[in-house]
Jmol script that loads the backbone (N, CA, C; Angstrom):
load data "model"
ATOM      1  N   MET A   1      82.895 101.609  87.743  1.00  0.00           N
ATOM      2  CA  MET A   1      82.821 103.127  88.142  1.00  0.00           C
ATOM      3  C   MET A   1      81.699 103.099  89.270  1.00  0.00           C
ATOM      4  N   ALA A   2      80.416 102.015  88.701  1.00  0.00           N
ATOM      5  CA  ALA A   2      79.451 101.872  89.793  1.00  0.00           C
ATOM      6  C   ALA A   2      79.879 100.499  90.601  1.00  0.00           C
ATOM      7  N   ARG A   3      80.356  99.937  90.893  1.00  0.00           N
ATOM      8  CA  ARG A   3      81.512  99.493  91.629  1.00  0.00           C
ATOM      9  C   ARG A   3      81.885  99.982  92.587  1.00  0.00           C
ATOM     10  N   LEU A   4      82.724 100.747  92.560  1.00  0.00           N
ATOM     11  CA  LEU A   4      83.686 101.897  93.141  1.00  0.00           C
ATOM     12  C   LEU A   4      82.887 102.281  94.004  1.00  0.00           C
ATOM     13  N   ILE A   5      81.565 102.685  93.716  1.00  0.00           N
ATOM     14  CA  ILE A   5      80.759 102.984  94.400  1.00  0.00           C
ATOM     15  C   ILE A   5      79.836 102.090  95.523  1.00  0.00           C
ATOM     16  N   LEU A   6      79.848 101.226  95.044  1.00  0.00           N
ATOM     17  CA  LEU A   6      79.406 100.473  96.078  1.00  0.00           C
ATOM     18  C   LEU A   6      79.817  99.612  96.962  1.00  0.00           C
ATOM     19  N   VAL A   7      81.231  99.771  96.712  1.00  0.00           N
ATOM     20  CA  VAL A   7      82.358  99.493  97.747  1.00  0.00           C
ATOM     21  C   VAL A   7      82.289 100.658  98.816  1.00  0.00           C
ATOM     22  N   ALA A   8      82.423 101.475  98.071  1.00  0.00           N
ATOM     23  CA  ALA A   8      81.958 103.173  99.112  1.00  0.00           C
ATOM     24  C   ALA A   8      81.056 102.982 100.086  1.00  0.00           C
ATOM     25  N   TYR A   9      80.192 102.484  99.732  1.00  0.00           N
ATOM     26  CA  TYR A   9      78.988 102.794 100.277  1.00  0.00           C
ATOM     27  C   TYR A   9      78.953 101.384 101.326  1.00  0.00           C
ATOM     28  N   SER A  10      79.255 100.593 100.746  1.00  0.00           N
ATOM     29  CA  SER A  10      79.176  99.737 101.858  1.00  0.00           C
ATOM     30  C   SER A  10      80.994  99.189 103.003  1.00  0.00           C
ATOM     31  N   LEU A  11      81.537  99.888 102.267  1.00  0.00           N
ATOM     32  CA  LEU A  11      82.525 100.142 103.478  1.00  0.00           C
ATOM     33  C   LEU A  11      81.641 100.754 104.548  1.00  0.00           C
ATOM     34  N   THR A  12      81.607 101.852 104.162  1.00  0.00           N
ATOM     35  CA  THR A  12      80.884 103.040 105.204  1.00  0.00           C
ATOM     36  C   THR A  12      80.612 102.135 105.713  1.00  0.00           C
ATOM     37  N   PHE A  13      78.943 101.901 105.884  1.00  0.00           N
ATOM     38  CA  PHE A  13      77.812 101.371 106.503  1.00  0.00           C
ATOM     39  C   PHE A  13      78.918 100.026 106.983  1.00  0.00           C
ATOM     40  N   GLY A  14      79.628  99.786 106.366  1.00  0.00           N
ATOM     41  CA  GLY A  14      80.983  98.348 107.407  1.00  0.00           C
ATOM     42  C   GLY A  14      80.813  98.894 108.857  1.00  0.00           C
ATOM     43  N   LEU A  15      81.335  99.991 108.573  1.00  0.00           N
ATOM     44  CA  LEU A  15      82.652 100.864 110.042  1.00  0.00           C
ATOM     45  C   LEU A  15      81.322 101.106 110.728  1.00  0.00           C
ATOM     46  N   ILE A  16      80.559 101.031 110.099  1.00  0.00           N
ATOM     47  CA  ILE A  16      79.523 102.009 111.792  1.00  0.00           C
ATOM     48  C   ILE A  16      78.997 100.911 111.855  1.00  0.00           C
ATOM     49  N   ALA A  17      78.584  99.703 111.301  1.00  0.00           N
ATOM     50  CA  ALA A  17      78.384  98.597 111.825  1.00  0.00           C
ATOM     51  C   ALA A  17      79.599  97.039 112.867  1.00  0.00           C
ATOM     52  N   LEU A  18      80.960  98.451 112.186  1.00  0.00           N
ATOM     53  CA  LEU A  18      82.069  97.991 113.359  1.00  0.00           C
ATOM     54  C   LEU A  18      81.911  98.654 114.732  1.00  0.00           C
ATOM     55  N   ALA A  19      81.515  99.463 114.672  1.00  0.00           N
ATOM     56  CA  ALA A  19      81.408 100.787 114.918  1.00  0.00           C
ATOM     57  C   ALA A  19      80.258 100.275 116.569  1.00  0.00           C
ATOM     58  N   GLU A  20      78.950 100.076 115.936  1.00  0.00           N
ATOM     59  CA  GLU A  20      78.007  99.701 116.459  1.00  0.00           C
ATOM     60  C   GLU A  20      78.652  98.250 117.925  1.00  0.00           C
ATOM     61  N   GLY A  21      78.764  97.134 116.607  1.00  0.00           N
ATOM     62  CA  GLY A  21      78.357  95.835 116.924  1.00  0.00           C
ATOM     63  C   GLY A  21      80.192  96.343 119.045  1.00  0.00           C
ATOM     64  N   LEU A  22      80.867  97.190 118.624  1.00  0.00           N
ATOM     65  CA  LEU A  22      81.438  97.563 119.846  1.00  0.00           C
ATOM     66  C   LEU A  22      80.658  98.191 121.102  1.00  0.00           C
ATOM     67  N   VAL A  23      79.857  98.881 120.531  1.00  0.00           N
ATOM     68  CA  VAL A  23      79.174  99.262 121.231  1.00  0.00           C
ATOM     69  C   VAL A  23      78.461  98.547 122.129  1.00  0.00           C
ATOM     70  N   SER A  24      77.662  97.473 121.461  1.00  0.00           N
ATOM     71  CA  SER A  24      77.049  96.286 122.027  1.00  0.00           C
ATOM     72  C   SER A  24      77.548  95.654 122.844  1.00  0.00           C
ATOM     73  N   LEU A  25      79.306  95.408 122.805  1.00  0.00           N
ATOM     74  CA  LEU A  25      79.622  94.311 123.769  1.00  0.00           C
ATOM     75  C   LEU A  25      79.942  95.641 125.286  1.00  0.00           C
ATOM     76  N   GLY A  26      79.804  96.290 125.071  1.00  0.00           N
ATOM     77  CA  GLY A  26      80.328  97.649 125.809  1.00  0.00           C
ATOM     78  C   GLY A  26      80.584  98.479 126.556  1.00  0.00           C
ATOM     79  N   VAL A  27      81.091  98.701 125.071  1.00  0.00           N
ATOM     80  CA  VAL A  27      82.174  99.500 124.960  1.00  0.00           C
ATOM     81  C   VAL A  27      81.372 101.186 125.018  1.00  0.00           C
ATOM     82  N   TRP A  28      82.031 102.276 125.197  1.00  0.00           N
ATOM     83  CA  TRP A  28      81.042 103.184 125.130  1.00  0.00           C
ATOM     84  C   TRP A  28      80.550 103.650 123.585  1.00  0.00           C
ATOM     85  N   ARG A  29      80.010 104.339 123.134  1.00  0.00           N
ATOM     86  CA  ARG A  29      79.766 104.806 121.566  1.00  0.00           C
ATOM     87  C   ARG A  29      81.087 105.855 121.237  1.00  0.00           C
ATOM     88  N   TRP A  30      81.194 106.642 122.217  1.00  0.00           N
ATOM     89  CA  TRP A  30      82.148 107.484 121.313  1.00  0.00           C
ATOM     90  C   TRP A  30      83.730 106.568 121.574  1.00  0.00           C
ATOM     91  N   LEU A  31      84.104 106.194 122.257  1.00  0.00           N
ATOM     92  CA  LEU A  31      84.913 105.578 122.231  1.00  0.00           C
ATOM     93  C   LEU A  31      85.070 103.894 121.176  1.00  0.00           C
ATOM     94  N   ALA A  32      83.962 103.499 120.797  1.00  0.00           N
ATOM     95  CA  ALA A  32      84.114 102.417 120.031  1.00  0.00           C
ATOM     96  C   ALA A  32      84.634 103.693 118.118  1.00  0.00           C
ATOM     97  N   TYR A  33      84.311 104.493 118.394  1.00  0.00           N
ATOM     98  CA  TYR A  33      83.581 104.909 117.094  1.00  0.00           C
ATOM     99  C   TYR A  33      85.034 105.768 117.473  1.00  0.00           C
ATOM    100  N   LEU A  34      85.760 106.042 118.090  1.00  0.00           N
ATOM    101  CA  LEU A  34      87.282 106.430 118.412  1.00  0.00           C
ATOM    102  C   LEU A  34      88.441 104.866 118.097  1.00  0.00           C
ATOM    103  N   ILE A  35      87.862 103.905 118.081  1.00  0.00           N
ATOM    104  CA  ILE A  35      88.919 102.872 117.529  1.00  0.00           C
ATOM    105  C   ILE A  35      88.682 102.503 116.164  1.00  0.00           C
ATOM    106  N   VAL A  36      87.492 102.481 115.865  1.00  0.00           N
ATOM    107  CA  VAL A  36      87.358 102.575 114.498  1.00  0.00           C
ATOM    108  C   VAL A  36      87.857 103.398 113.280  1.00  0.00           C
ATOM    109  N   PHE A  37      88.086 104.919 113.933  1.00  0.00           N
ATOM    110  CA  PHE A  37      88.508 106.254 113.546  1.00  0.00           C
ATOM    111  C   PHE A  37      90.686 105.799 113.024  1.00  0.00           C
ATOM    112  N   VAL A  38      91.153 105.728 114.692  1.00  0.00           N
ATOM    113  CA  VAL A  38      92.273 105.032 114.830  1.00  0.00           C
ATOM    114  C   VAL A  38      92.514 103.659 114.096  1.00  0.00           C
ATOM    115  N   LEU A  39      91.784 102.975 113.387  1.00  0.00           N
ATOM    116  CA  LEU A  39      91.504 101.684 112.879  1.00  0.00           C
ATOM    117  C   LEU A  39      92.104 102.038 111.950  1.00  0.00           C
ATOM    118  N   LEU A  40      90.874 102.825 111.702  1.00  0.00           N
ATOM    119  CA  LEU A  40      91.296 103.433 109.489  1.00  0.00           C
ATOM    120  C   LEU A  40      92.802 104.550 109.446  1.00  0.00           C
ATOM    121  N   LEU A  41      92.806 105.028 110.399  1.00  0.00           N
ATOM    122  CA  LEU A  41      94.268 105.490 110.387  1.00  0.00           C
ATOM    123  C   LEU A  41      96.035 104.707 110.079  1.00  0.00           C
ATOM    124  N   ILE A  42      95.385 103.829 111.102  1.00  0.00           N
ATOM    125  CA  ILE A  42      96.394 102.476 110.512  1.00  0.00           C
ATOM    126  C   ILE A  42      96.104 101.654 108.851  1.00  0.00           C
ATOM    127  N   VAL A  43      95.340 101.540 108.327  1.00  0.00           N
ATOM    128  CA  VAL A  43      95.206 101.140 107.478  1.00  0.00           C
ATOM    129  C   VAL A  43      96.273 102.211 106.408  1.00  0.00           C
ATOM    130  N   ALA A  44      95.223 103.568 106.749  1.00  0.00           N
ATOM    131  CA  ALA A  44      95.781 104.370 105.756  1.00  0.00           C
ATOM    132  C   ALA A  44      97.045 104.567 105.702  1.00  0.00           C
ATOM    133  N   ALA A  45      97.632 105.026 106.857  1.00  0.00           N
ATOM    134  CA  ALA A  45      99.380 104.537 106.906  1.00  0.00           C
ATOM    135  C   ALA A  45     100.004 103.801 106.114  1.00  0.00           C
ATOM    136  N   VAL A  46      99.229 102.190 106.722  1.00  0.00           N
ATOM    137  CA  VAL A  46      99.889 101.259 106.509  1.00  0.00           C
ATOM    138  C   VAL A  46      99.735 101.437 104.193  1.00  0.00           C
ATOM    139  N   LEU A  47      99.152 101.794 103.795  1.00  0.00           N
ATOM    140  CA  LEU A  47      98.954 101.731 102.659  1.00  0.00           C
ATOM    141  C   LEU A  47      99.476 103.168 102.594  1.00  0.00           C
ATOM    142  N   VAL A  48     100.084 103.812 102.489  1.00  0.00           N
ATOM    143  CA  VAL A  48     100.570 104.239 102.069  1.00  0.00           C
ATOM    144  C   VAL A  48     102.150 105.022 102.159  1.00  0.00           C
ATOM    145  N   LEU A  49     102.747 103.715 103.183  1.00  0.00           N
ATOM    146  CA  LEU A  49     103.964 102.711 103.476  1.00  0.00           C
ATOM    147  C   LEU A  49     104.331 102.052 102.068  1.00  0.00           C
ATOM    148  N   VAL A  50     103.207 101.756 102.071  1.00  0.00           N
ATOM    149  CA  VAL A  50     103.492 100.593 101.310  1.00  0.00           C
ATOM    150  C   VAL A  50     103.105 101.437  99.396  1.00  0.00           C
ATOM    151  N   GLY A  51     102.473 101.805  99.165  1.00  0.00           N
ATOM    152  CA  GLY A  51     102.721 103.189  97.885  1.00  0.00           C
ATOM    153  C   GLY A  51     104.536 104.300  97.787  1.00  0.00           C
ATOM    154  N   ARG A  52     104.371 104.513  99.176  1.00  0.00           N
ATOM    155  CA  ARG A  52     106.216 104.696  99.032  1.00  0.00           C
ATOM    156  C   ARG A  52     106.490 103.922  97.993  1.00  0.00           C
ATOM    157  N   ARG A  53     106.719 102.554  99.166  1.00  0.00           N
ATOM    158  CA  ARG A  53     107.927 101.682  98.635  1.00  0.00           C
ATOM    159  C   ARG A  53     107.959 101.382  97.007  1.00  0.00           C
ATOM    160  N   MET A  54     106.437 101.273  96.959  1.00  0.00           N
ATOM    161  CA  MET A  54     106.303 100.996  95.368  1.00  0.00           C
ATOM    162  C   MET A  54     106.602 102.117  94.389  1.00  0.00           C
ATOM    163  N   VAL A  55     106.477 103.080  94.886  1.00  0.00           N
ATOM    164  CA  VAL A  55     106.945 104.150  94.124  1.00  0.00           C
ATOM    165  C   VAL A  55     108.061 104.162  93.710  1.00  0.00           C
ATOM    166  N   LYS A  56     108.700 103.914  94.903  1.00  0.00           N
ATOM    167  CA  LYS A  56     110.709 104.187  94.677  1.00  0.00           C
ATOM    168  C   LYS A  56     111.263 103.471  94.041  1.00  0.00           C
ATOM    169  N   ARG A  57     110.447 101.859  93.787  1.00  0.00           N
ATOM    170  CA  ARG A  57     110.611 101.296  93.062  1.00  0.00           C
ATOM    171  C   ARG A  57     110.632 101.781  91.374  1.00  0.00           C
ATOM    172  N   ILE A  58     110.050 101.989  91.009  1.00  0.00           N
ATOM    173  CA  ILE A  58     110.561 102.757  89.720  1.00  0.00           C
ATOM    174  C   ILE A  58     111.706 103.555  89.561  1.00  0.00           C
ATOM    175  N   LYS A  59     112.444 102.734  88.108  1.00  0.00           N
ATOM    176  CA  LYS A  59     113.530 103.915  87.520  1.00  0.00           C
ATOM    177  C   LYS A  59     113.107 104.798  86.131  1.00  0.00           C
ATOM    178  N   ALA A  60     114.136 105.468  86.521  1.00  0.00           N
ATOM    179  CA  ALA A  60     113.636 106.545  85.380  1.00  0.00           C
ATOM    180  C   ALA A  60     113.264 105.761  84.593  1.00  0.00           C
ATOM    181  N   PRO A  61     113.097 106.532  83.112  1.00  0.00           N
ATOM    182  CA  PRO A  61     112.409 105.485  81.462  1.00  0.00           C
ATOM    183  C   PRO A  61     113.623 106.142  81.051  1.00  0.00           C
ATOM    184  N   GLU A  62     114.587 106.034  81.270  1.00  0.00           N
ATOM    185  CA  GLU A  62     116.009 106.116  80.479  1.00  0.00           C
ATOM    186  C   GLU A  62     116.117 106.390  79.068  1.00  0.00           C
ATOM    187  N   LYS A  63     115.665 105.309  78.967  1.00  0.00           N
ATOM    188  CA  LYS A  63     115.476 105.387  77.205  1.00  0.00           C
ATOM    189  C   LYS A  63     114.459 106.734  76.904  1.00  0.00           C
ATOM    190  N   THR A  64     113.257 106.577  77.118  1.00  0.00           N
ATOM    191  CA  THR A  64     112.710 107.821  76.873  1.00  0.00           C
ATOM    192  C   THR A  64     113.578 109.457  77.398  1.00  0.00           C
ATOM    193  N   ILE A  65     114.164 109.036  78.121  1.00  0.00           N
ATOM    194  CA  ILE A  65     114.890 110.643  78.099  1.00  0.00           C
ATOM    195  C   ILE A  65     116.770 110.754  77.470  1.00  0.00           C
ATOM    196  N   ALA A  66     116.779 109.427  76.748  1.00  0.00           N
ATOM    197  CA  ALA A  66     117.948 110.082  76.239  1.00  0.00           C
ATOM    198  C   ALA A  66     116.944 110.097  74.473  1.00  0.00           C
ATOM    199  N   GLU A  67     116.097 109.504  74.201  1.00  0.00           N
ATOM    200  CA  GLU A  67     115.714 109.508  72.750  1.00  0.00           C
ATOM    201  C   GLU A  67     114.940 111.428  72.933  1.00  0.00           C
ATOM    202  N   ALA A  68     114.489 112.271  74.243  1.00  0.00           N
ATOM    203  CA  ALA A  68     113.933 113.555  74.336  1.00  0.00           C
ATOM    204  C   ALA A  68     115.291 114.109  73.678  1.00  0.00           C
ATOM    205  N   LYS A  69     116.193 114.094  74.191  1.00  0.00           N
ATOM    206  CA  LYS A  69     117.518 114.773  74.315  1.00  0.00           C
ATOM    207  C   LYS A  69     117.736 114.501  73.000  1.00  0.00           C
ATOM    208  N   GLN A  70     118.134 113.172  72.308  1.00  0.00           N
ATOM    209  CA  GLN A  70     118.777 113.111  71.205  1.00  0.00           C
ATOM    210  C   GLN A  70     117.767 113.895  69.472  1.00  0.00           C
ATOM    211  N   THR A  71     116.007 114.230  70.010  1.00  0.00           N
ATOM    212  CA  THR A  71     115.506 115.009  69.721  1.00  0.00           C
ATOM    213  C   THR A  71     115.442 116.542  69.736  1.00  0.00           C
ATOM    214  N   ALA A  72     115.257 116.529  71.097  1.00  0.00           N
ATOM    215  CA  ALA A  72     116.340 118.118  71.279  1.00  0.00           C
ATOM    216  C   ALA A  72     117.565 118.588  70.291  1.00  0.00           C
ATOM    217  N   GLU A  73     118.289 117.882  70.410  1.00  0.00           N
ATOM    218  CA  GLU A  73     119.616 117.558  69.645  1.00  0.00           C
ATOM    219  C   GLU A  73     119.222 118.571  68.184  1.00  0.00           C
ATOM    220  N   THR A  74     118.597 117.023  68.200  1.00  0.00           N
ATOM    221  CA  THR A  74     118.480 117.665  66.048  1.00  0.00           C
ATOM    222  C   THR A  74     117.499 118.184  66.132  1.00  0.00           C
ATOM    223  N   LEU A  75     117.693 118.824  67.078  1.00  0.00           N
ATOM    224  CA  LEU A  75     115.626 119.894  66.150  1.00  0.00           C
ATOM    225  C   LEU A  75     116.937 121.304  65.864  1.00  0.00           C
ATOM    226  N   ARG A  76     117.755 121.404  67.014  1.00  0.00           N
ATOM    227  CA  ARG A  76     118.964 122.180  67.936  1.00  0.00           C
ATOM    228  C   ARG A  76     119.588 122.654  66.322  1.00  0.00           C
ATOM    229  N   ARG A  77     120.188 121.814  66.169  1.00  0.00           N
ATOM    230  CA  ARG A  77     121.362 121.177  64.924  1.00  0.00           C
ATOM    231  C   ARG A  77     120.731 121.688  63.604  1.00  0.00           C
ATOM    232  N   SER A  78     119.160 121.377  63.230  1.00  0.00           N
ATOM    233  CA  SER A  78     118.218 121.321  61.721  1.00  0.00           C
ATOM    234  C   SER A  78     118.765 123.864  61.835  1.00  0.00           C
ATOM    235  N   GLY A  79     117.591 123.710  63.457  1.00  0.00           N
ATOM    236  CA  GLY A  79     117.882 125.110  62.956  1.00  0.00           C
ATOM    237  C   GLY A  79     116.050 124.857  63.381  1.00  0.00           C
ATOM    238  N   LEU A  80     115.145 124.555  63.142  1.00  0.00           N
ATOM    239  CA  LEU A  80     113.841 123.952  63.658  1.00  0.00           C
ATOM    240  C   LEU A  80     113.873 124.620  64.815  1.00  0.00           C
ATOM    241  N   HIS A  81     114.212 124.371  66.289  1.00  0.00           N
ATOM    242  CA  HIS A  81     114.047 124.393  67.599  1.00  0.00           C
ATOM    243  C   HIS A  81     114.587 126.140  67.496  1.00  0.00           C
ATOM    244  N   THR A  82     113.581 127.628  68.034  1.00  0.00           N
ATOM    245  CA  THR A  82     114.133 128.107  68.369  1.00  0.00           C
ATOM    246  C   THR A  82     114.400 128.656  70.200  1.00  0.00           C
ATOM    247  N   PRO A  83     115.272 129.145  70.057  1.00  0.00           N
ATOM    248  CA  PRO A  83     115.396 128.418  72.379  1.00  0.00           C
ATOM    249  C   PRO A  83     114.390 129.913  72.777  1.00  0.00           C
TER     250      PRO A  83
END
end "model"
wireframe off; spacefill off
backbone 0.3
color backbone group
């Protein structure tokens, strides 16, 4: 957990350094920070697309669903299950 906090702080300062580096190259400060912001939006969009693809590949747990249906049916037949 401490590593994640350290990475979050490092990322923040790294992005500020990137924007200030653009400023030192002659880009207006507001434009430099806007460029970094747009870069972050692009990275976030790519990560969302990759995540959606990964989630779509996951198949339904067919065995678990079948077992649950079988358990429900067994309970219905035994009279222990009250709807």
